[in-house]
N, C-alpha and C positions, 0 to 999 in steps of 0.2 A: 432734219438738221443737216446742214452741209458741213461735214466734219473735215473738209478738204485740208490736205497737207500732211506729209509724212516727214517733215523736217525735224530739227532737234527738239522743238517743243512738243511735236506729236509723239515722237519716240519716248521722250521723257514722261509724258502723260501716260503712255502705254505701260512703261515700266512701273510707274506709281500705281496704276490701276491693277496690274497683275500682282504687285506686292501687297496692295491693300486687300484684294480678294483672297489671296493666299493666306494672309494673316487671319482674315475673318473666318475662313474655312478651318484653319488650324485651331482657333480658340472657341469657335461656336459653329460647328459643322451644320447643325440643324438650322440655326438662324441664317447662315450664309445660303443654304439651299433654298430656304423660303424667300430670301431677298432676291436670289437669282430667278426664281419662278415668277416673282412679281415684275422684275425688271427686263427680262429678255423680250417679251412681246412688244413693248414700246420701241425698242431699238430695231427690231426686225420690221415692224410696221413703218417706222419713219424712213428706214433704208429703202423700202419699197416705194414709198411716196416720193422720195428724192429721185429714184430712178425714173419714175413716171415724169417728174418735173424736168429731168434732163432731156427726155424724149420730146416733151412739149416745147422746151426751149430750142432744141436742135431742129425741130420741124418748122419753127417760125411761128408757133401758136402765140407765144407771148409778144413777139415782135408785131404780129398782125394786130393784136389788141392795141398796142401802142400806136401803130399807124392809124388805126380807126379813131382813137381818141384825139390825136392831133388833127386829123382831117375833119372831124365832125364838130370839134369844139371851137365855137366862135368867140368865146370869152374865157378868161382864166377861171372863172367860177364853174363853168361847165366842164372844163378840163379837169379841175380838181374833183368835182363831184364824180366824174367818170372814173378817176383814179381811185377814189374811195371804194367804189363798187368793185373795181378790179382787184385791189389789194385785199379787201375783205373776203372776196370769193376765193381767190387763190390760197390765201392763208387758211381759210376754213377747210378746203378740200385737200390741199397739198402741203399744208403746215406752214408755219411762220417763217422758217428758215429758207424754204424754197421760195417764198415770197420775196424776202429781202435780197436773196442771192440773184434771182433771175429778173425780178421786176424793177429793182433800183435802176439798172442801166436803161431799161425800156422807158421808164417814166422820165428820167433825165433827158433822154433823146426826144421824147414827146414834147417836153417843155421847150427845149431848144428849137424844135422844128416849128413850133408856133411862134417863137420869138419872144416868149415871156421869161420871167424868172423861174428857175428850177427849184428854188427853196421850198415852196409849199408841197410839191410832189416828192422832193427828196426827203424832207423830214417827216412828211406824212406817211411815206412808205414804211419807215421804221416804227413810228409810234402806232400806226394802225395795224401793223403786223402783230405786234404784241397784244394790242387791245382786242383784235379780232380773233385771237387764238383760243377763245373760250367756247366756240360753238360745237365742235365735234371732238371726239377723243383724239383723233390723229392730228388735230390742229396744233397741238403742243405736246411735247414729250411728257411734260409734267402732268397733263390731263390723264395720260395713260397710266402713269405710276400711281396716282391717287385713285383712279378708277379700278385699279386692280382689286380693291377691297369691295367695290360696289356691285360688280357683275352686271353692269347696265349695257344694253346694246346702244349703238350710236344714235338710233332713232329716239330711244327713251331719254338719253342724255340731252339730245337736242331739244326735245320737248320741254325739259326742265329749265334749260339755260337760255333758250332763244331770246326771250324778252330782255334778259340781263345783257346778253351779247349785243343786241341792237342798241341798247342805251349806251353801252361802253363805246361802241363804234361811233355813234352820233356825237357823243360828248367829246371824244378825242378829236374827231374831224372838226367839230365846232371850235375847239381851242386853236387848232392849227390854222383854220380858216380866219379866225378873228385876229390872231397874232400876225398872220401873213396877208392881211386883207388888202394892203396896198399893192402887193404883188399880184393879187387875184383880179384886180380891176381890169376891165377891158382896156387894153392900151396899146401894146407896142406898135400898132399900126402895121403889123406884118401879117399878111394873109396866110392862112393855113396852106401848107405845101400840098401839092397834088398827091393823089394816091400813089403808094409805092408800086413800082413796076417790076421789081425783081421777080424772077421765076420762083414759084413755090412748088415744092415737092408734094404733089397731091396725095400719094399713098402715105407718106410720112405724116402729113397733116391729119389724115383720116385715122391713122394709127394712134396718134397722140390724143385726139378727141375721144376715141373709143376707150383708151386706157384711163383717161381722166373720168369719164362717165362710169367705167367699171369700178374703179377704186372708190368713187363717191358712193355708189350703190352698196358695195361690200362693207364700207365703214358704217353706213346707216343701218344695214340689215343685220349684220352678224355681231354676235357678242364678242367673239374673238377673231377679228379679221386679219391679224398680223400675217399669218402664212399665206392666205389667199392674195392679199395685197402685194406681198413680196413677190409672189409668183407672177402677178400681172407686171410688176416692174421688171423682173428678170426677162420675161418673154418679150416685152416691148423693147428693152434695151438690146436683147439678143437679136431681135429682128433688124434693128438699125446697125448693129455691129456686122451682121452678115452682109448688109448692103454697103458696108464700108463708111458709114456716116457717124458712128459713135465710137471713136477710138478707145481701146481698153484703158489707155493712160488717163483719159479724161474721166472715165467711169471710176477708176480707182482713186483719182484725185478728188472727185466729188464725195465719195464715201469716206476717204481718209481712214483706212482700217486701223492704223496705229492709234489714232485719236478715238475712234469708235470703241476699240478694245479698252483703251484707258478709261474712257467715261463709264463704260459698263462696269469695269472693276471698281471704280470709285463709288458708283451707285450701289453695288453689292456691299462694299465695305461699310458705307454709311447706313444702308438698310439693315445690315447686321447689327451695327451699333445701336440703331434705334429700337431694335427688337430686344436687346439685352439691357438697355438703359431706358427707364420709363419716364425720365424727367421731361422730355419734349411733349409726350402725349399728356402727361399730368398737367403740365403748364397750359396746354391748349384746352384741356377740359374745364379750366377755371375762367376761360375767356368767352365772351359772346362773339357773334359773327363779326362785328367790327374789329374787335381785338384780334381775332384769328387772322383776318385779312391783313391787318397792320403788321403782325408778327411775320406772316409769310412774305410780305413785301420787303420788310427789313432784312429777313434772312436771305432773300434773293439778292439784295444789293450787297450783303456781306460776303456771301459765298457762291453766288449764282443760283438761279432757280432750280436747276437740275439736282445738284447736291442737296439743296434745301428740301425739295420734294422727297428725295430718298430718305432723308432723316425724319422729316415731319410726318410722312405718311408710312413709316415703317410699320406702325400699328394702325388699326382703324381710327382715322381722325374723327373727333367728335362732330366737327362741322366741315365736311369735305368740300362743299360748294363754296363756302366762304374762304376756305384755304386756297381753292383754285383761283378765286378772284385775285387774291394777293400774289400768288405765284405767276399768274398769267399777265396781269396788268401792271403789277408792282415793278417789274423790270424796266418800265419806261422811266423810272426815277433816275437811273444812272447806268453808265456803260457796263458795270460789272453785273448787271441784273440778268442778262441772258446772252447766249452766244450770237443771237440775232444782231446785236450791236456790232460785234466784230465782223460778221459777214457783211453787214450793211456798209461799214467803213471800207472794207476791201472792194466791194462791188461799186461803191460810189467813186472811189479813187480810180478804179479800173475804167470807169466811164468818163474820166477827166473832170469830175466834180471835186469840190473842196469841202467835204463835210466837216462840221465843227461839233466836237463833243460838247463844248460849253453851250452852244446854241440849242442843240438837241436836248441837253439836260434842262435848260431853262423851260423849254416847251413841256418836257416830261414832268417837271415839278408842278406844273399847273394842271396838265391833262390827266396824269395818273390818279391823283387824289379824287378829282371830279368823277372820272370814269369808274374808279373803284366804288366811290360812294353811291353813284347812280346804279351800278350793277347790283351792289349789295342791297340797296333799298328795294329794288324790284324783287330780289330773291326773298328778303325778309317778309315783304308784303304777301308773297305767295306761300309763305310758310316753308320755304326751302332753305336748309342750312348747309 
């Protein structure tokens, strides 16, 4: 999650988080301690993944993928298909917020380079980042919060959700492709630009690849990969800082410590509330998988999926995988659903695009229910709740 920014909003959130965690510890020290134990690994893991994402971006790894897409795609459909694979892969390994923060400009550039409309890739990046965040624990912070109760390794989790993840990605991509089908037709009459000729830092590129492979292996193999993944991120960024290629200011802006601290405090506060107040868990226990996913999606839209996960998974949820479907895919319904929306808006604006919340919402209102229904259907048929 790219928490970037230490402005007034960031410091206000930090203050609110510290206050919330302090009050929680004062009134229920045991519950607050339990909530903190559940919540710190996700924040540490995602911070490490973001650092690796920064190294990958700084080394040109993402840009190289964008150049290759633009160079090899002879039609809008091929370019879109390649972008789906790229977004789904980066989201799964390096999390959804790394995907929207770093890939949005790359995909906008790739679309422009080919001479076609940027809309399918621009809106696809956002919706697919949310929809593809179901595959691995580190793909979405909410996965890690809910999985705190399940004690599954990344490999076991993947084995359970991979078919549902694939259906979610395909249905979301299908909706975007259908709605934007006119933009995807072979058309503009502009030949793909020649391969980029800029110099590439070979050692940095190799370091980025090694770091990405390392964190993917750690997340898959280890049951608690937070500290090892964070160590990989710190070492990779440290190496680039020593080379003068990753300024400390950019690293700090990426992590946004005030917001990071604030979000952790809010998560602890809501996790403590959920441990002392049984109503959320009781309500979920009376719902089937479909109702659980719907409630999770609605809660995400109302208060963002991170606070929703902290509250709804404070106790062992009756149907954790259905809960994750709603928390991960449901945010595609509206801009309040996840921080990925905000990061996407900033990244798109920074690339000179003009993202429309209304247009993204219209796409999401169609794609999210279909993807959630498809993913849940697969899980229910497999007997996974």
